[in-house]
FIKOLZA-1660 file (N, C-alpha, C; in steps of 0.1 Angstrom, whole numbers, plus 5000, padded with zeros to 4 digits):
% residues 90
   i   px   py   pz ch aa at
   1 8225 1098 2208  A  M  N
   1 8225 1084 2200  A  M CA
   1 8225 1074 2200  A  M  C
   2 8212 1067 2195  A  K  N
   2 8210 1054 2203  A  K CA
   2 8223 1041 2200  A  K  C
   3 8223 1033 2209  A  C  N
   3 8235 1024 2213  A  C CA
   3 8226 1014 2211  A  C  C
   4 8236 1004 2206  A  I  N
   4 8231 0985 2206  A  I CA
   4 8243 0982 2213  A  I  C
   5 8243 0972 2222  A  S  N
   5 8258 0962 2222  A  S CA
   5 8248 0951 2217  A  S  C
   6 8268 0947 2215  A  V  N
   6 8269 0928 2208  A  V CA
   6 8275 0924 2218  A  V  C
   7 8274 0915 2222  A  Y  N
   7 8279 0908 2233  A  Y CA
   7 8289 0894 2227  A  Y  C
   8 8302 0900 2219  A  T  N
   8 8310 0891 2213  A  T CA
   8 8321 0897 2209  A  T  C
   9 8335 0890 2211  A  D  N
   9 8343 0895 2205  A  D CA
   9 8347 0888 2193  A  D  C
  10 8344 0881 2187  A  N  N
  10 8346 0878 2177  A  N CA
  10 8340 0886 2163  A  N  C
  11 8353 0891 2157  A  F  N
  11 8348 0902 2144  A  F CA
  11 8337 0899 2131  A  F  C
  12 8342 0882 2132  A  E  N
  12 8335 0877 2117  A  E CA
  12 8324 0879 2123  A  E  C
  13 8320 0870 2136  A  L  N
  13 8306 0867 2136  A  L CA
  13 8294 0879 2138  A  L  C
  14 8307 0894 2147  A  F  N
  14 8296 0905 2146  A  F CA
  14 8291 0910 2134  A  F  C
  15 8302 0907 2119  A  S  N
  15 8299 0917 2111  A  S CA
  15 8288 0903 2102  A  S  C
  16 8288 0890 2100  A  D  N
  16 8277 0882 2102  A  D CA
  16 8265 0884 2100  A  D  C
  17 8261 0891 2115  A  I  N
  17 8245 0896 2120  A  I CA
  17 8244 0912 2119  A  I  C
  18 8256 0919 2117  A  Y  N
  18 8256 0934 2115  A  Y CA
  18 8243 0941 2109  A  Y  C
  19 8240 0933 2097  A  E  N
  19 8224 0938 2088  A  E CA
  19 8216 0936 2093  A  E  C
  20 8215 0922 2100  A  Q  N
  20 8207 0918 2109  A  Q CA
  20 8200 0931 2119  A  Q  C
  21 8208 0934 2127  A  I  N
  21 8211 0940 2137  A  I CA
  21 8201 0952 2132  A  I  C
  22 8209 0959 2121  A  L  N
  22 8202 0969 2117  A  L CA
  22 8190 0971 2107  A  L  C
  23 8188 0960 2106  A  E  N
  23 8174 0958 2104  A  E CA
  23 8161 0956 2106  A  E  C
  24 8166 0950 2121  A  S  N
  24 8157 0946 2132  A  S CA
  24 8161 0949 2143  A  S  C
  25 8165 0963 2149  A  P  N
  25 8172 0963 2162  A  P CA
  25 8164 0959 2172  A  P  C
  26 8173 0958 2184  A  P  N
  26 8162 0957 2199  A  P CA
  26 8158 0971 2203  A  P  C
  27 8144 0971 2211  A  A  N
  27 8143 0980 2217  A  A CA
  27 8151 0984 2227  A  A  C
  28 8151 0992 2240  A  D  N
  28 8153 0997 2243  A  D CA
  28 8149 0987 2256  A  D  C
  29 8164 0985 2263  A  N  N
  29 8167 0972 2272  A  N CA
  29 8163 0959 2271  A  N  C
  30 8162 0959 2256  A  E  N
  30 8152 0943 2252  A  E CA
  30 8166 0936 2246  A  E  C
  31 8169 0923 2254  A  D  N
  31 8176 0916 2247  A  D CA
  31 8173 0903 2239  A  D  C
  32 8182 0902 2225  A  V  N
  32 8177 0894 2216  A  V CA
  32 8191 0883 2214  A  V  C
  33 8185 0869 2210  A  V  N
  33 8197 0864 2205  A  V CA
  33 8199 0864 2191  A  V  C
  34 8206 0862 2181  A  L  N
  34 8208 0861 2169  A  L CA
  34 8226 0848 2168  A  L  C
  35 8223 0842 2163  A  E  N
  35 8230 0833 2160  A  E CA
  35 8241 0828 2169  A  E  C
  36 8228 0828 2183  A  G  N
  36 8243 0823 2198  A  G CA
  36 8247 0836 2203  A  G  C
  37 8243 0849 2199  A  I  N
  37 8251 0861 2202  A  I CA
  37 8239 0870 2209  A  I  C
  38 8244 0876 2218  A  T  N
  38 8233 0885 2226  A  T CA
  38 8235 0898 2221  A  T  C
  39 8221 0905 2214  A  V  N
  39 8222 0916 2213  A  V CA
  39 8215 0924 2222  A  V  C
  40 8214 0936 2223  A  S  N
  40 8205 0943 2235  A  S CA
  40 8207 0957 2231  A  S  C
  41 8196 0965 2232  A  G  N
  41 8192 0976 2230  A  G CA
  41 8194 0985 2242  A  G  C
  42 8205 0990 2239  A  S  N
  42 8211 1000 2252  A  S CA
  42 8208 1013 2259  A  S  C
  43 8197 1017 2247  A  G  N
  43 8189 1033 2245  A  G CA
  43 8201 1041 2242  A  G  C
  44 8198 1052 2248  A  E  N
  44 8204 1064 2244  A  E CA
  44 8219 1071 2251  A  E  C
  45 8226 1071 2242  A  V  N
  45 8243 1078 2249  A  V CA
  45 8247 1092 2242  A  V  C
  46 8252 1097 2251  A  P  N
  46 8256 1112 2247  A  P CA
  46 8267 1111 2235  A  P  C
  47 8267 1116 2232  A  D  N
  47 8277 1120 2219  A  D CA
  47 8291 1122 2230  A  D  C
  48 8295 1125 2237  A  Q  N
  48 8304 1126 2244  A  Q CA
  48 8312 1114 2247  A  Q  C
  49 8302 1105 2251  A  Y  N
  49 8302 1090 2253  A  Y CA
  49 8313 1085 2239  A  Y  C
  50 8310 1087 2233  A  I  N
  50 8320 1085 2218  A  I CA
  50 8333 1089 2220  A  I  C
  51 8334 1103 2225  A  E  N
  51 8348 1108 2223  A  E CA
  51 8356 1104 2231  A  E  C
  52 8348 1102 2246  A  R  N
  52 8357 1095 2255  A  R CA
  52 8365 1084 2253  A  R  C
  53 8353 1073 2249  A  M  N
  53 8359 1059 2244  A  M CA
  53 8368 1062 2232  A  M  C
  54 8369 1069 2224  A  R  N
  54 8377 1067 2212  A  R CA
  54 8394 1073 2216  A  R  C
  55 8393 1084 2229  A  V  N
  55 8409 1085 2235  A  V CA
  55 8416 1073 2238  A  V  C
  56 8402 1062 2246  A  K  N
  56 8409 1054 2253  A  K CA
  56 8420 1038 2239  A  K  C
  57 8431 1036 2245  A  P  N
  57 8439 1028 2238  A  P CA
  57 8435 1008 2233  A  P  C
  58 8423 1009 2242  A  E  N
  58 8421 0998 2244  A  E CA
  58 8405 0996 2235  A  E  C
  59 8404 1003 2228  A  V  N
  59 8391 1008 2221  A  V CA
  59 8393 1005 2208  A  V  C
  60 8386 1000 2199  A  V  N
  60 8390 1003 2184  A  V CA
  60 8377 1008 2180  A  V  C
  61 8379 1018 2170  A  V  N
  61 8367 1025 2169  A  V CA
  61 8363 1024 2157  A  V  C
  62 8350 1019 2145  A  M  N
  62 8353 1023 2128  A  M CA
  62 8334 1025 2127  A  M  C
  63 8339 1035 2115  A  R  N
  63 8328 1044 2114  A  R CA
  63 8323 1043 2098  A  R  C
  64 8313 1039 2101  A  E  N
  64 8305 1041 2087  A  E CA
  64 8295 1053 2081  A  E  C
  65 8310 1062 2074  A  K  N
  65 8301 1073 2071  A  K CA
  65 8287 1074 2068  A  K  C
  66 8283 1065 2057  A  K  N
  66 8274 1064 2049  A  K CA
  66 8257 1063 2055  A  K  C
  67 8255 1056 2066  A  R  N
  67 8245 1060 2075  A  R CA
  67 8252 1068 2091  A  R  C
  68 8260 1068 2095  A  D  N
  68 8264 1081 2100  A  D CA
  68 8265 1071 2117  A  D  C
  69 8271 1062 2113  A  I  N
  69 8273 1050 2128  A  I CA
  69 8288 1048 2128  A  I  C
  70 8287 1049 2144  A  T  N
  70 8304 1046 2148  A  T CA
  70 8301 1036 2157  A  T  C
  71 8310 1025 2152  A  I  N
  71 8309 1008 2161  A  I CA
  71 8324 1008 2165  A  I  C
  72 8323 1010 2183  A  L  N
  72 8332 1009 2192  A  L CA
  72 8331 0995 2199  A  L  C
  73 8344 0994 2199  A  Q  N
  73 8347 0977 2198  A  Q CA
  73 8358 0974 2210  A  Q  C
  74 8355 0968 2221  A  H  N
  74 8361 0969 2236  A  H CA
  74 8361 0955 2243  A  H  C
  75 8368 0953 2248  A  G  N
  75 8370 0938 2256  A  G CA
  75 8359 0926 2249  A  G  C
  76 8351 0921 2257  A  N  N
  76 8343 0912 2246  A  N CA
  76 8326 0921 2239  A  N  C
  77 8326 0929 2239  A  V  N
  77 8318 0937 2232  A  V CA
  77 8319 0949 2219  A  V  C
  78 8311 0954 2212  A  F  N
  78 8306 0957 2200  A  F CA
  78 8295 0969 2202  A  F  C
  79 8300 0982 2202  A  E  N
  79 8289 0989 2204  A  E CA
  79 8284 0996 2191  A  E  C
  80 8275 0996 2187  A  I  N
  80 8269 1003 2177  A  I CA
  80 8257 1016 2176  A  I  C
  81 8263 1030 2178  A  C  N
  81 8260 1041 2181  A  C CA
  81 8258 1048 2167  A  C  C
  82 8245 1049 2170  A  M  N
  82 8236 1054 2156  A  M CA
  82 8228 1067 2156  A  M  C
  83 8224 1075 2156  A  P  N
  83 8217 1090 2152  A  P CA
  83 8200 1082 2161  A  P  C
  84 8192 1087 2171  A  G  N
  84 8184 1086 2174  A  G CA
  84 8172 1090 2161  A  G  C
  85 8161 1085 2161  A  D  N
  85 8146 1086 2154  A  D CA
  85 8146 1100 2154  A  D  C
  86 8151 1109 2169  A  E  N
  86 8149 1121 2169  A  E CA
  86 8156 1131 2163  A  E  C
  87 8167 1127 2159  A  G  N
  87 8179 1131 2149  A  G CA
  87 8173 1134 2138  A  G  C
  88 8166 1124 2133  A  D  N
  88 8166 1127 2118  A  D CA
  88 8152 1139 2118  A  D  C
  89 8149 1142 2128  A  A  N
  89 8136 1154 2120  A  A CA
  89 8144 1165 2122  A  A  C
  90 8157 1171 2127  A  E  N
  90 8161 1180 2129  A  E CA
  90 8166 1186 2120  A  E  C
% end
């Protein structure tokens, strides 16, 4: 799964830039700033990562079923996890 980190603890700001991030995601290891918020292409994470994070009490898990996106929120970061490009070919 491809992961994008969004460095804010403000859900409203995150919501405001969410679609922009999905339309033009940063490349792996690339940082961009949208409306004063740093967005980073974190590369690939194993599926087990989401399962490990899901059981932690300090992690909020949100799911967008239509696009198969999982959003993890913990501390001052949101992580957007979505299928990688390779997954579409399988």
